[in-house]
C-alpha positions as CSV (number, residue, x, y, z in Angstrom):
1,M,-31.6,-24.3,-30.3
2,M,-28.5,-22.7,-31.8
3,R,-29.3,-19.4,-30.0
4,L,-29.6,-21.2,-26.6
5,A,-26.2,-22.9,-27.1
6,L,-24.6,-19.6,-28.0
7,L,-26.0,-17.9,-24.9
8,L,-24.8,-20.7,-22.8
9,L,-21.3,-20.5,-24.2
10,L,-21.2,-16.8,-23.8
11,G,-22.6,-17.0,-20.3
12,V,-19.9,-19.2,-19.0
13,P,-17.0,-16.7,-19.2
14,V,-19.2,-14.0,-17.8
15,A,-20.2,-16.1,-14.8
16,G,-16.5,-16.3,-13.9
17,C,-16.2,-12.5,-13.7
18,T,-17.5,-12.0,-10.2
19,A,-16.2,-9.9,-7.4
20,N,-14.3,-13.0,-6.1
21,A,-12.3,-13.0,-9.4
22,S,-11.1,-9.4,-9.0
23,A,-7.6,-8.4,-8.1
24,E,-6.6,-8.8,-4.5
25,Y,-4.9,-6.0,-2.6
26,A,-3.4,-5.5,0.7
27,E,-3.1,-1.9,2.0
28,L,-0.7,0.2,4.0
29,A,-1.3,3.5,5.7
30,I,1.7,5.8,5.7
31,G,1.8,9.2,7.4
32,R,2.9,11.4,10.3
33,A,1.7,10.8,13.9
34,D,2.2,14.4,15.0
35,P,0.5,16.6,15.9
36,V,-2.3,14.1,15.1
37,P,-2.2,11.0,13.0
38,D,-2.6,11.9,9.3
39,T,-2.1,9.0,7.0
40,Q,-2.6,8.1,3.3
41,C,-3.7,4.6,2.3
42,V,-1.7,2.9,-0.4
43,P,-3.1,-0.2,-2.1
44,L,-0.5,-3.0,-2.5
45,P,-0.7,-5.5,-5.4
46,L,-0.7,-9.2,-4.8
47,L,-1.2,-10.4,-8.4
48,P,1.9,-11.5,-10.4
49,G,3.2,-8.8,-12.7
50,A,1.5,-5.9,-10.9
51,K,3.4,-3.0,-9.4
52,I,2.6,0.3,-7.7
53,I,4.8,3.3,-7.3
54,E,3.6,6.1,-5.1
55,D,5.3,9.3,-4.1
56,L,3.7,10.8,-1.0
57,S,4.1,14.1,0.8
58,L,3.7,13.5,4.5
59,G,4.0,17.1,5.5
60,A,6.8,19.0,7.4
61,G,9.0,18.4,4.4
62,I,8.9,14.6,4.8
63,S,8.2,12.4,1.8
64,A,7.8,8.7,1.2
65,Q,8.3,6.6,-1.9
66,V,6.5,3.3,-2.0
67,F,7.5,0.7,-4.6
68,A,5.3,-2.4,-4.3
69,T,5.3,-5.6,-6.2
70,P,3.7,-9.0,-5.3
71,D,7.1,-9.9,-3.8
72,A,7.9,-7.0,-1.5
73,I,7.0,-3.4,-0.4
74,D,10.0,-1.0,-0.6
75,I,9.5,2.2,1.4
76,T,12.0,5.0,1.4
77,L,11.6,8.2,3.5
78,G,13.0,11.5,2.3
79,G,13.4,15.0,3.8
80,T,15.1,13.6,6.9
81,T,18.6,13.8,8.2
82,T,19.1,10.1,8.2
83,A,18.2,7.6,5.5
84,E,15.2,5.6,6.5
85,H,14.3,2.6,4.4
86,R,12.0,-0.4,5.0
87,L,11.6,-3.5,3.0
88,L,8.5,-5.5,4.0
89,S,7.0,-8.7,2.8
90,H,3.3,-8.9,1.9
91,D,2.9,-11.5,4.6
92,Q,4.0,-8.9,7.2
93,V,1.5,-6.3,5.8
94,Y,-1.4,-8.7,5.0
95,D,-1.4,-10.1,8.6
96,Q,-1.5,-6.6,10.2
97,Y,1.6,-4.4,10.6
98,A,2.4,-1.3,12.7
99,E,5.7,0.6,13.0
100,R,6.7,4.0,14.3
101,I,9.8,5.6,12.8
102,L,11.3,8.5,14.6
103,V,12.9,11.0,12.1
104,T,14.5,14.4,12.2
105,T,14.1,17.0,9.5
106,P,17.0,19.2,8.4
107,D,15.6,22.1,10.5
108,G,16.0,19.9,13.6
109,A,12.4,19.1,14.2
110,S,11.5,15.6,15.4
111,H,8.6,13.7,13.9
112,T,7.1,10.2,14.0
113,V,6.2,8.5,10.8
114,I,3.8,5.6,11.1
115,L,3.2,2.6,8.9
116,V,0.0,0.7,9.6
117,S,-1.9,-2.1,7.9
118,P,-4.7,-2.4,7.3
119,C,-5.5,1.3,6.7
120,D,-8.5,1.4,9.0
121,A,-6.3,0.2,11.9
122,D,-4.7,3.6,12.3
């Protein structure tokens, strides 16, 4: 009887560890749209205290830094002649988001950077 009670007590916490109890993430695809769309998918944290910092190379000398917390997604593009910065909320990204950002690199070439959520929507 003691063994059965111990198994029941140990089984309760394990029963709560299902896929539904795992961390939730939104996601954002970031990349260049030229010559063909080429994106990288970045998972975005939704749980309190979580954060993600990603430094991405988008090609053609363009880079992106993504700093994401449960409160906001901060995206800064580098390697361009103008400072490009976006601050997005998780509500924007979680409910689908798409943006094209026209940038120019120091060599004078024009490129289109795309932000798309969810990742498979690109």
